[in-house]
C-alpha positions as protocol buffer text, in pm:
chain_id: "A"
residue {
  index: 1
  type: MET
  ca { x: 7231 y: 4974 z: 9006 }
}
residue {
  index: 2
  type: GLU
  ca { x: 7408 y: 4768 z: 8740 }
}
residue {
  index: 3
  type: TRP
  ca { x: 7169 y: 4895 z: 8475 }
}
residue {
  index: 4
  type: PHE
  ca { x: 7306 y: 5250 z: 8527 }
}
residue {
  index: 5
  type: PHE
  ca { x: 7644 y: 5166 z: 8365 }
}
residue {
  index: 6
  type: LEU
  ca { x: 7502 y: 4970 z: 8072 }
}
residue {
  index: 7
  type: PRO
  ca { x: 7441 y: 5269 z: 7834 }
}
residue {
  index: 8
  type: TRP
  ca { x: 7796 y: 5393 z: 7885 }
}
residue {
  index: 9
  type: THR
  ca { x: 7944 y: 5069 z: 7756 }
}
residue {
  index: 10
  type: PHE
  ca { x: 7804 y: 5124 z: 7406 }
}
residue {
  index: 11
  type: VAL
  ca { x: 7912 y: 5485 z: 7359 }
}
residue {
  index: 12
  type: PRO
  ca { x: 8186 y: 5513 z: 7094 }
}
residue {
  index: 13
  type: ARG
  ca { x: 8499 y: 5666 z: 7233 }
}
residue {
  index: 14
  type: ALA
  ca { x: 8774 y: 5860 z: 7068 }
}
residue {
  index: 15
  type: PRO
  ca { x: 9106 y: 5676 z: 7035 }
}
residue {
  index: 16
  type: SER
  ca { x: 9366 y: 5759 z: 7295 }
}
residue {
  index: 17
  type: TRP
  ca { x: 9686 y: 5942 z: 7206 }
}
residue {
  index: 18
  type: TYR
  ca { x: 9880 y: 5616 z: 7220 }
}
residue {
  index: 19
  type: GLU
  ca { x: 9640 y: 5439 z: 6981 }
}
residue {
  index: 20
  type: SER
  ca { x: 9643 y: 5728 z: 6734 }
}
residue {
  index: 21
  type: GLN
  ca { x: 10025 y: 5735 z: 6731 }
}
residue {
  index: 22
  type: TRP
  ca { x: 10051 y: 5358 z: 6701 }
}
residue {
  index: 23
  type: ASN
  ca { x: 9827 y: 5341 z: 6391 }
}
residue {
  index: 24
  type: ARG
  ca { x: 9968 y: 5653 z: 6226 }
}
residue {
  index: 25
  type: TYR
  ca { x: 10225 y: 5475 z: 6007 }
}
residue {
  index: 26
  type: GLU
  ca { x: 10108 y: 5424 z: 5654 }
}
residue {
  index: 27
  type: PRO
  ca { x: 10352 y: 5368 z: 5366 }
}
residue {
  index: 28
  type: PRO
  ca { x: 10330 y: 5587 z: 5054 }
}
residue {
  index: 29
  type: GLY
  ca { x: 10056 y: 5482 z: 4816 }
}
residue {
  index: 30
  type: ALA
  ca { x: 10085 y: 5432 z: 4442 }
}
residue {
  index: 31
  type: ALA
  ca { x: 9943 y: 5777 z: 4364 }
}
residue {
  index: 32
  type: GLU
  ca { x: 10191 y: 5948 z: 4598 }
}
residue {
  index: 33
  type: LYS
  ca { x: 10484 y: 5756 z: 4449 }
}
residue {
  index: 34
  type: TRP
  ca { x: 10371 y: 5847 z: 4098 }
}
residue {
  index: 35
  type: LEU
  ca { x: 10334 y: 6215 z: 4188 }
}
residue {
  index: 36
  type: ILE
  ca { x: 10678 y: 6230 z: 4353 }
}
residue {
  index: 37
  type: GLU
  ca { x: 10835 y: 6053 z: 4055 }
}
residue {
  index: 38
  type: ILE
  ca { x: 10680 y: 6298 z: 3805 }
}
residue {
  index: 39
  type: ILE
  ca { x: 10784 y: 6600 z: 4014 }
}
residue {
  index: 40
  type: TYR
  ca { x: 11146 y: 6495 z: 4047 }
}
residue {
  index: 41
  type: GLU
  ca { x: 11178 y: 6376 z: 3686 }
}
residue {
  index: 42
  type: THR
  ca { x: 11080 y: 6728 z: 3584 }
}
residue {
  index: 43
  type: VAL
  ca { x: 11314 y: 6887 z: 3838 }
}
residue {
  index: 44
  type: ALA
  ca { x: 11607 y: 6664 z: 3733 }
}
residue {
  index: 45
  type: ALA
  ca { x: 11549 y: 6741 z: 3365 }
}
residue {
  index: 46
  type: GLU
  ca { x: 11569 y: 7115 z: 3434 }
}
residue {
  index: 47
  type: THR
  ca { x: 11855 y: 7106 z: 3687 }
}
residue {
  index: 48
  type: ARG
  ca { x: 12228 y: 7093 z: 3633 }
}
residue {
  index: 49
  type: CYS
  ca { x: 12492 y: 6965 z: 3873 }
}
residue {
  index: 50
  type: THR
  ca { x: 12596 y: 7234 z: 4118 }
}
residue {
  index: 51
  type: ARG
  ca { x: 12958 y: 7118 z: 4104 }
}
residue {
  index: 52
  type: CYS
  ca { x: 13038 y: 7050 z: 3737 }
}
residue {
  index: 53
  type: GLY
  ca { x: 12735 y: 7179 z: 3545 }
}
residue {
  index: 54
  type: ALA
  ca { x: 12645 y: 6844 z: 3383 }
}
residue {
  index: 55
  type: PRO
  ca { x: 12277 y: 6747 z: 3346 }
}
residue {
  index: 56
  type: LEU
  ca { x: 12125 y: 6506 z: 3597 }
}
residue {
  index: 57
  type: GLU
  ca { x: 12013 y: 6150 z: 3527 }
}
residue {
  index: 58
  type: PRO
  ca { x: 11651 y: 6047 z: 3599 }
}
residue {
  index: 59
  type: PRO
  ca { x: 11604 y: 6017 z: 3976 }
}
residue {
  index: 60
  type: ARG
  ca { x: 11556 y: 5696 z: 4173 }
}
residue {
  index: 61
  type: LEU
  ca { x: 11307 y: 5672 z: 4459 }
}
residue {
  index: 62
  type: ARG
  ca { x: 11329 y: 5479 z: 4781 }
}
residue {
  index: 63
  type: ALA
  ca { x: 10964 y: 5481 z: 4881 }
}
residue {
  index: 64
  type: ASP
  ca { x: 10932 y: 5204 z: 5140 }
}
residue {
  index: 65
  type: ALA
  ca { x: 10833 y: 5445 z: 5416 }
}
residue {
  index: 66
  type: TRP
  ca { x: 10815 y: 5814 z: 5495 }
}
residue {
  index: 67
  type: PRO
  ca { x: 11019 y: 6021 z: 5427 }
}
residue {
  index: 68
  type: VAL
  ca { x: 11062 y: 5916 z: 5064 }
}
residue {
  index: 69
  type: ARG
  ca { x: 11424 y: 5951 z: 4955 }
}
residue {
  index: 70
  type: VAL
  ca { x: 11507 y: 6073 z: 4606 }
}
residue {
  index: 71
  type: ALA
  ca { x: 11855 y: 6029 z: 4457 }
}
residue {
  index: 72
  type: ALA
  ca { x: 12000 y: 6139 z: 4125 }
}
residue {
  index: 73
  type: ARG
  ca { x: 12351 y: 6149 z: 3981 }
}
residue {
  index: 74
  type: CYS
  ca { x: 12500 y: 6391 z: 3735 }
}
residue {
  index: 75
  type: ARG
  ca { x: 12607 y: 6268 z: 3392 }
}
residue {
  index: 76
  type: GLY
  ca { x: 12956 y: 6414 z: 3426 }
}
residue {
  index: 77
  type: THR
  ca { x: 13271 y: 6208 z: 3474 }
}
residue {
  index: 78
  type: ALA
  ca { x: 13263 y: 6251 z: 3854 }
}
residue {
  index: 79
  type: ARG
  ca { x: 12895 y: 6142 z: 3882 }
}
residue {
  index: 80
  type: HIS
  ca { x: 12814 y: 6371 z: 4177 }
}
residue {
  index: 81
  type: ARG
  ca { x: 12518 y: 6260 z: 4389 }
}
residue {
  index: 82
  type: HIS
  ca { x: 12214 y: 6479 z: 4451 }
}
residue {
  index: 83
  type: ARG
  ca { x: 11952 y: 6391 z: 4712 }
}
residue {
  index: 84
  type: ALA
  ca { x: 11618 y: 6512 z: 4844 }
}
residue {
  index: 85
  type: ASN
  ca { x: 11359 y: 6400 z: 5099 }
}
residue {
  index: 86
  type: VAL
  ca { x: 10982 y: 6414 z: 5060 }
}
residue {
  index: 87
  type: SER
  ca { x: 10776 y: 6403 z: 5377 }
}
residue {
  index: 88
  type: ARG
  ca { x: 10404 y: 6386 z: 5435 }
}
residue {
  index: 89
  type: ALA
  ca { x: 10233 y: 6649 z: 5646 }
}
residue {
  index: 90
  type: PRO
  ca { x: 9869 y: 6717 z: 5729 }
}
residue {
  index: 91
  type: ASP
  ca { x: 9854 y: 6981 z: 5456 }
}
residue {
  index: 92
  type: GLY
  ca { x: 10015 y: 6767 z: 5181 }
}
residue {
  index: 93
  type: LEU
  ca { x: 10358 y: 6664 z: 5059 }
}
residue {
  index: 94
  type: HIS
  ca { x: 10663 y: 6867 z: 5153 }
}
residue {
  index: 95
  type: THR
  ca { x: 10937 y: 6845 z: 4891 }
}
residue {
  index: 96
  type: GLU
  ca { x: 11299 y: 6950 z: 4921 }
}
residue {
  index: 97
  type: PRO
  ca { x: 11519 y: 7065 z: 4633 }
}
residue {
  index: 98
  type: LEU
  ca { x: 11774 y: 6825 z: 4489 }
}
residue {
  index: 99
  type: ALA
  ca { x: 12094 y: 6918 z: 4670 }
}
residue {
  index: 100
  type: ARG
  ca { x: 12443 y: 6782 z: 4624 }
}
residue {
  index: 101
  type: ALA
  ca { x: 12518 y: 6515 z: 4884 }
}
């Protein structure tokens, strides 16, 4: 009866929940970093500081892992910080507005 179990050993199986969660991490790619950078450069160019009204500097990205962190400072004398997070979801990128930190 050993031949009965032989076909079942070659059937591809779906990964378990643990395996799918373990291999889920994937850092942002070059295209995603570029897209986030272009989006927030445009947003920073059109946004003024919520505290003093000064324009914002070009944003800096910290894109080592998800969520990507975006930081910008105003050009006023107080240099107020503005931050946003970008996360990846099954339906695309979810962006947050630049908010004063």
